[in-house]
N, C-alpha and C positions, 0 to 999 in steps of 0.2 A: 504493500500500499504505499502511496506517495502522498505528498501534501494535497494535491488535487482531489484525493479521494476522501480526505477528512470532510465531514459534512455536518452542518447544523441546520436543523429543520424547525422552524416556528410552526407548531401544529395548531395552536389556539390561543387566544387571548380572552380572559374572562371579560364578559360584557360589562361588568360593574366596577372593575378595578384594573390595575396594571398586571395582575398576575398571568404568567405565561406557562404554557405547556409546550415542551419542545423535545427534541431528541438529538443527541450529539454522537456521531459515528467516529470511531478511531481505530487504529490497527488492531487494538486489543479488545475491541467490542463496542457495544452501544450503551449510552447512558441515558436514562429517562430523566427529563428535567421538569421541575426543579429537583435538585439532588443535594445531599450532604455527604461531604468527603471526610471519612476518619483520617486522623493525622498519624502517619507512621514516620516520626522524626528520624529515627536511626534505622530505617528499613524494617520496622516492626511497630504495630499498634501495640502498645505495652500490655503484656499479658495475654494477648490473644493470637491464635494461629490464623494464618490466611483462610483456612476453611471456616473457622468460626466467624470471621469477619464477613465472609461471602454469606453465611447463614443469617446474618442480620438483614441482608438485602443490599448491602453496600455494592455499588457498581464501579466505583473509582476511589482510589486512595491518594493521599498527598505525602510525598516524601521531601525531606529537607536537604537542600543543596549544601548549606554550611556545615551542618553536622556530618553528612556522608562524606564530604570532602576531606574532613579531618579524620574520620574513623569509619570505615577502613581505608578510605581514600578512593577517589572517583575512578582512578586507573585500575584498581583491584576490582571494583564493581564491573568495570568494562571488561576486564579479562575473564570475569566469571559469567559473561553472557548478558550483562546489563541488569538493572534493578529488578525487573519482573522475574527473571530466572533466579537471581541471587536470593531474593526473599520468598520465591515460591508463590508469587501473586500473578495470575494470568490475565486479570482484567486491567482497565486503564489505570494509568498513574499520572498525576500532575506534580510537578516539582516547583517549589518556590525558589526564589533567586538568591536569597541571603539578605535581602533588603530589610527585613524585619529584625535580623540579627545586628545589622548596622545600627538600628534604633535601640534594641534591647541592650546592647553592649556600649551605649552612647558615651558612658564615662571614660571608656578606654578606646574611643574611636576618634580618628582624624579623617576628615573628608575633604578631598580636593576635587577639582573638576575632572581629574583623570581617574581617580580611584578612591576607595575606602581602605583605611589601614586600622586594624584592631587586634587585640590579643586573644589567642586561643583560650577558651574556657577550660580546656583540659590541661595544657602545660604552659601557657603563657607565651607561646610562640607567636611571633608577629605574623599576621596574615594580611596579604593585600588582595583585594577584590575589585577587579575592574568589570565593567559590563561585558567585555569580550571573554574574561575568564569565567563569569557566571554562566554564560552560554556554553563555553566549552565543557565545563563541569556537567551541565545538564544534559549535553549531548553524549557524554561518556556514560551517564547514568542510563540514557536510553528512555527517558520518560516520553510519554505521548504528547503532553503539554508542558511547555517551559515558560516560566515567567520572566519577564524583563527585570533587570536590576533597577530598583527604584530608591528614592531618598525619602525615608519616612521620618516625620518629626512628631513628638508627642504633643498633646494638648493638655492645657493651653499653650499657645506659642504666640510670638509676635507676628504680625502681618508680614514683616520683611522675611522672617525665617521660613514661613509657609510658603511664600512666593519664590524665594531662592530654591527651596527643596522641590517645588513643583516644576519650575523651569529646568532644574538639573535632571529631573526624572524624565522629561521629554527628550532631552539631549542624550541621556543614557539609553532610552528607549530606541532612539534612532541607531545607536551604536550597536545595541543588541540585535536588532533586525539585520544590520549589515554583516554581523558575525555569524549568522545562521548558516549551516552547511548540511544539516541532516535532513533528508528527504522524508523521514518517518516521524518528524516532530513539528509541531506548530507552536507559535508564541502567542501569548496574551500581553497586550499593553496594560499599564496600571495607571489609573486616574488618581492624582494627588491633589492637594489644595485645601486641606484642613476643613474648616467649617465655612470658608469663604465660597458661597455658592457661584459667584461670578468667576472666581478663579478655577472652580471645578468645571464649569461649563466651558471655559477657554481651554482647559487641559483636555477635555473630551474632544474638542474640535482639532486641536493640534495632534492628538493621537489618531484620530480618525483619518487624518491625511496619510498617516503611515500604514493604514490598511492591515492591522493585525487580524488574525483569525478570531480573536475574542478580546474581550475587555474586562478588566477587573477594577473594582473600587477599593483602593487601599487607604491607609492612614486614618482609619476609623477604629472605634473601640480601643483608643489609646489615651483615655483620660476624660472624654466628654460624656455628657449625660445621654441616656438612650434617645430622648425626644431630639436632642441636637443632631444625633446620628440619623434619625428618621427624616428630619427636615432636609438634611443635606442629600440623603438619598432621593427623596421626592423631587429635589431640584435637579439632581445629576442624571438620573436614569433616562429621562426623555431625550437627552442630548447624546446618548449612546446609540449606535446603529441597531435597528429593530431586527435585522437579519443576522446578528452576531450573538454569541453566548455572553452572559453578564455574570460576573463572579464577585461576591462581596467577601473580602479576605479577613479571616480570623475572627469571625463574628458567629457566636454559637449558642446563646441562650435560646430555647424554643421560642419565646416571645419575639426575639430579633429575627429569627428565621422566617416566621409567618408574616411579620410586618414587611421584612425584606422582599418576600415573595409577592405581597400585595402591591409593592411599588415597582416591581419589574425585575427582581433578581432571580437567576436561574441556578446559581451554585454557591455552596457555602463550605467553609472548613473551620474547625476549632478543636482544641484539646479538651474542651469543657466536658463532654460526656464521659470520656475515659478518665480524665483527671479527677472529676468529682466522684466517678465510680470507685476509683482506688481509695478515695478518702470517705467512703461510706455514705454517699449521697446518691439517691436514685431518683430519676425524673419520672413523674407520672402525670395523669390528666388531672389529678387533684393537687398538683403542685409537688415541689421537692419533699422527698421522704428521707429522713436521716435514720439510717438503720441501726445505729448504735444506741438510739433513745430506748429507755427502759420500757416504753409501752409496747415495744415489739418482742419482749423476751418470751412471751407465751402465745404469740399470734400465728396461727396455723395457715394464714392466707398467703398465697404468692404475692410478689410485688405488684403484679397486674394480671389478673385472671384472663384478660383478653388477649394477652401476648402468648403465642404459641411457638415454642421451640424446645429442642432437647434439654435446654438449660433453664427453663422458665418455671418449673414446677416446684422449686425449692421454697420452703416456708420462710416467711419473715423471721420467725424464731430461729431457724437454722442459719440463716444469713447473718443475723446479729451475732450468734454464737461464734461464727467463723471470725467476725471482726473482733470480737472481744478476746478471742483466743489467739489473735494475730496470725490466722492461717491464710496462706497466699490465695486459697480458692475464693475467699470472700471478695477481694478486689477484682478477681477475674470475672466472677459472675455478675457483680454490679456493672462492671465495665461492658460486658456483653449486654446486659439488660438496657443500659442507656443507649448503646448504639442501635440496639433493636428498636427502642422506643423512638429514636430519631428517625430511623429509616421508615417506620410505620407512619410517622408524621408526615414524611414526604409522599408516601403512597397516597394517604388520604388527601393531601393538599393537591396532588395531581387529579385525583378523582373529582375533587370540588371544582377545580379550574375547568375541567372538561364539561361539568354540569352548569357552569356559570353561577356557582353559589359559594365562591371562595370567601366572600365577605362574611357570609353566615357562619361558615366553618371557622374562620378566625375568631369571631365574636364568641362562639360556642367554647372554644379552647380557652380564650381569656377569661370567660366566666368560671371555668373550671379551675383556672389557676389563681382566681381571686384578684384579677387585675383588669384595668380599663385599657382597651386597645387605642393605639394612635388613630386619630380620625383620618381616614383615607379619603381623599377626593374622588368622587365617582367618576369613573372613565366614561367619556362621551363617545358614542359609536361614530 
């Protein structure tokens, strides 16, 4: 399969909001959209086998360019047949570029127009990451979708900082596109601009001219309030091409997923379901459940009777026991549950979009979570 054979199909848009039903075809299979991507930072979704991840319904994973380049090294992954073969995952993979690590390691980062320089979190070794190097690593990993290297800034930040990072992101995106050489990999551009909606729109236009296969919205969930993020998304999404996939990076509360979908987002990723699962928090339609709480000590019910899998029948009492006894099976089972819950949320979201009732579905979920949804402007046909 070559780049010309990658396909995105927009199948339907809900009559009452911006929610989109789509399909993305890659060399390693089809992805039904909207979708949630579990995060496999080091070539593994912590505690879960590829078979378990597939059993949750996940159709695509995210791998981390920065972490895999340090350990085991991109060249080793390439020699082992690429990331799909190395980790035993046959479905699509998206790799991030390392831009978020530039942000998260900011105290030890120096950024110039040419590159970012920072220290390895493993051994303190100096790392230099250019746009060209970010693409070369991702090509060695052999992912289906590669992200351009972007400049992320935390919020709040000054207008000058946000604009400088946004403008650099566009210049780096152009360099990433020029560096591409792999016929079985496509790139997504990344829209930056903080909470400045005019800057976001301008960034969309600049990136559209570069004609990427898809477009991501980055630089959110980095310190702003949820409503600020939603307002930014509402202003940004209409300026992205309707015939390209849209990806909101690193955002993962169930409330944020459904609101993002309502505003026109197709793809999401976050460590939230697995990180929270490892720490004893399960996501449910009634809100988060903390399995260590005393109330679950003699509760015979499963976490969610409507979820059906080989790992869903264990009682809350047993799961609590595993966490209290510090048994590794507890975090594994709650991580699996949370990913299964997220994937079912995506399945039901797709069904609701197809039936033009996504707004009702969203409201129903928010009522169960005890929250008030962001007011979505009704889409005009």
